[in-house]
C-alpha positions as CSV (number, residue, x, y, z in Angstrom):
1,M,22.7,-5.1,3.2
2,E,20.1,-3.6,5.3
3,I,17.0,-3.7,2.9
4,K,14.1,-1.0,3.4
5,F,10.7,-1.4,2.4
6,I,8.3,1.5,1.3
7,G,4.7,1.2,0.6
8,I,3.1,2.6,-2.2
9,A,-0.7,2.7,-2.0
10,G,-3.8,3.8,-3.1
11,G,-7.0,3.0,-5.2
12,S,-7.2,1.3,-8.6
13,G,-5.7,4.2,-11.3
14,A,-4.0,5.9,-8.8
15,G,-0.9,5.9,-10.6
16,K,1.2,3.5,-8.3
17,S,2.6,1.7,-11.0
18,T,3.7,4.4,-13.1
19,L,5.5,5.9,-10.1
20,C,7.4,2.9,-9.4
21,T,8.4,2.6,-12.7
22,A,9.8,6.3,-13.0
23,L,11.5,5.8,-9.6
24,Q,13.3,2.9,-10.8
25,E,14.3,4.2,-14.2
26,K,15.6,7.1,-12.2
27,Y,17.5,4.8,-9.7
28,P,18.3,1.4,-11.3
29,N,21.1,0.5,-8.9
30,E,18.7,1.6,-5.5
31,I,15.4,1.1,-5.8
32,G,13.8,-2.4,-6.5
33,L,10.3,-3.2,-7.3
34,I,7.7,-6.0,-5.9
35,Q,4.1,-5.9,-6.8
36,L,0.8,-7.0,-5.3
37,D,-0.7,-7.6,-8.7
38,D,1.5,-10.5,-9.3
39,Y,0.0,-12.6,-6.4
40,F,-3.5,-13.2,-7.4
41,K,-5.1,-16.4,-7.2
42,P,-6.0,-18.3,-10.4
43,W,-8.9,-16.7,-12.0
44,D,-11.6,-19.6,-11.2
45,D,-10.2,-19.4,-7.1
46,I,-10.6,-15.8,-7.1
47,P,-14.0,-15.0,-5.2
48,K,-17.4,-13.9,-6.6
49,H,-19.4,-10.9,-5.9
50,K,-22.8,-10.0,-7.5
51,G,-21.9,-12.3,-10.8
52,H,-18.3,-10.9,-11.1
53,T,-14.7,-12.5,-10.4
54,N,-14.0,-10.1,-7.6
55,C,-10.3,-9.0,-8.2
56,E,-10.7,-6.2,-5.7
57,H,-11.3,-8.7,-2.2
58,P,-8.1,-9.9,-0.3
59,D,-9.1,-13.0,-0.8
60,A,-8.3,-12.7,-4.5
61,L,-4.6,-12.7,-3.6
62,Y,-1.8,-15.0,-2.4
63,L,-1.1,-12.7,0.8
64,D,0.6,-15.3,2.7
65,K,3.3,-15.8,-0.2
66,F,3.2,-12.2,-0.3
67,V,4.4,-11.7,2.9
68,S,6.5,-14.7,2.6
69,D,8.5,-13.0,0.1
70,L,8.9,-9.8,1.5
71,K,10.4,-11.6,4.5
72,E,12.8,-13.8,2.2
73,L,13.6,-10.1,0.4
74,S,14.6,-8.4,3.7
75,K,16.9,-11.3,3.9
76,G,19.1,-10.5,1.0
77,N,17.8,-13.9,-0.9
78,S,16.0,-13.3,-4.3
79,V,12.1,-14.7,-5.1
80,I,10.4,-15.7,-8.0
81,V,6.8,-14.4,-9.2
82,N,4.4,-14.9,-11.6
83,T,4.5,-11.5,-13.3
84,K,2.7,-9.3,-15.9
85,N,5.1,-6.3,-15.2
86,E,5.5,-4.8,-18.7
87,K,9.2,-4.5,-18.3
88,L,9.6,-8.1,-16.6
89,N,6.9,-9.5,-19.4
90,P,6.7,-7.4,-22.3
91,D,4.4,-9.6,-24.0
92,Y,1.8,-9.6,-21.5
93,K,-0.3,-7.1,-23.0
94,N,-0.9,-9.7,-26.3
95,T,-0.6,-12.9,-24.5
96,K,-2.4,-12.2,-21.0
97,I,-0.3,-15.0,-19.9
98,R,2.1,-14.2,-16.8
99,I,5.5,-15.7,-16.9
100,Q,8.2,-16.5,-14.2
101,A,10.4,-13.4,-13.3
102,E,13.2,-13.1,-10.6
103,I,12.9,-10.4,-8.2
104,K,16.3,-9.4,-6.6
105,H,16.6,-7.0,-3.7
106,K,18.0,-3.8,-3.7
107,P,18.7,-1.6,-1.2
108,I,15.1,0.2,-1.3
109,M,12.7,-2.1,-2.3
110,L,9.3,-0.5,-3.5
111,I,6.0,-2.4,-2.3
112,E,3.4,-1.4,-4.7
113,G,-0.2,-2.4,-4.5
114,Y,-4.0,-1.5,-3.6
115,L,-4.3,-3.3,-0.7
116,I,-0.4,-3.7,0.6
117,L,-1.6,-1.5,3.9
118,W,-4.7,-3.8,4.6
119,D,-2.3,-6.4,5.7
120,D,-1.1,-5.9,9.3
121,R,1.8,-8.2,8.5
122,V,3.2,-6.2,5.5
123,R,2.5,-2.9,7.4
124,K,4.8,-4.0,9.9
125,L,7.5,-4.6,7.4
126,L,7.4,-1.1,5.9
127,E,10.0,1.5,6.7
128,T,7.3,4.5,5.4
129,S,4.2,4.0,3.1
130,V,2.9,6.7,0.9
131,W,-0.6,6.9,-0.2
132,L,-1.7,8.5,-3.8
133,E,-5.0,10.2,-3.1
134,V,-7.4,10.8,-5.7
135,D,-11.0,10.9,-6.6
136,H,-12.8,7.9,-8.0
137,T,-13.5,9.5,-10.9
138,K,-10.5,10.2,-12.2
139,R,-9.2,7.1,-10.9
140,W,-11.4,4.8,-13.5
141,E,-10.4,7.4,-15.8
142,R,-6.8,6.6,-15.8
143,R,-7.4,2.5,-15.5
144,V,-6.6,0.4,-18.1
145,H,-8.0,-3.0,-17.5
146,F,-11.7,-4.3,-16.5
147,K,-13.1,-1.2,-17.9
148,N,-16.6,-2.5,-17.3
149,P,-19.1,0.0,-16.1
150,E,-21.1,-3.1,-14.5
151,Y,-18.2,-4.1,-12.8
152,E,-17.3,-0.8,-11.7
153,K,-20.9,-0.1,-9.7
154,K,-21.0,-3.7,-8.6
155,V,-17.8,-4.8,-7.3
156,L,-15.1,-1.9,-7.7
157,I,-16.6,0.7,-5.9
158,P,-18.0,-1.3,-3.0
159,M,-15.0,-3.4,-2.6
160,H,-12.7,-0.1,-2.8
161,N,-14.9,1.4,0.2
162,Q,-15.3,-1.6,2.6
163,F,-11.5,-2.8,1.9
164,V,-9.1,-0.2,0.3
165,G,-10.3,3.6,1.1
166,P,-10.1,2.7,4.9
167,T,-6.6,1.6,4.3
168,K,-5.3,5.3,3.7
169,K,-5.2,6.0,7.4
170,Y,-1.9,3.6,7.3
171,G,-0.3,6.0,4.7
172,E,2.5,7.7,6.6
173,H,2.4,10.1,3.5
174,I,-0.8,11.2,2.0
175,I,0.0,13.1,-1.6
176,D,-3.0,14.3,-3.6
177,V,-2.3,13.6,-7.0
178,S,-5.4,14.6,-8.6
179,D,-3.7,17.5,-10.6
180,L,0.0,16.8,-10.3
181,S,1.6,15.5,-13.6
182,K,3.7,12.5,-13.4
183,E,7.1,14.7,-12.9
184,Q,5.4,16.5,-10.1
185,V,4.4,12.9,-8.3
186,L,7.9,11.6,-8.7
187,E,9.4,14.9,-7.4
188,E,7.0,14.9,-4.2
189,V,7.8,11.3,-3.5
190,E,11.3,11.7,-4.2
191,K,11.4,14.1,-0.8
192,I,10.1,11.2,1.2
193,I,12.5,8.7,0.0
194,N,15.7,11.0,-0.6
195,K,16.9,9.8,3.1
196,F,16.8,6.3,2.3
197,L,18.7,6.6,-1.0
């Protein structure tokens, strides 16, 4: 089976996870998902920035492991991740404990995360990529974790501007989702991946 990797990128709060969940639910046999959020280093190993643990920096992630797992999936092998995904780890909201879960390959694997286009090794594995465009104010409103105004100003915004925002240029398809409903975003992305389904 030939596996197609499709990148879903954008800033924190752009709607990446919501989109990927909707695509998986609509095409459960055809579409799988692997999320960069499942590759964070332990809290104490994440770099600090202006007194805050800096989860927005590439050094906060096990990127080598992420690339290695993508290559394993491309060979048709499963991989094990420490996940907080609510479908695979429904108790995470209460426990805040990641659990190990097996990610099995599907014909289409969505590769989702805020920094997936930052690493050229990941970009080279992608069949195509989608960037969800929305301004910071709306993304911050949608963000569900680390709702700390000081973190927003000192870490999130400067790190987005330094590392995440510039990777928009690598997005093959840019979709402005600012005024689109979840259903409309799904419809737009379906048009892009239809030829792979």
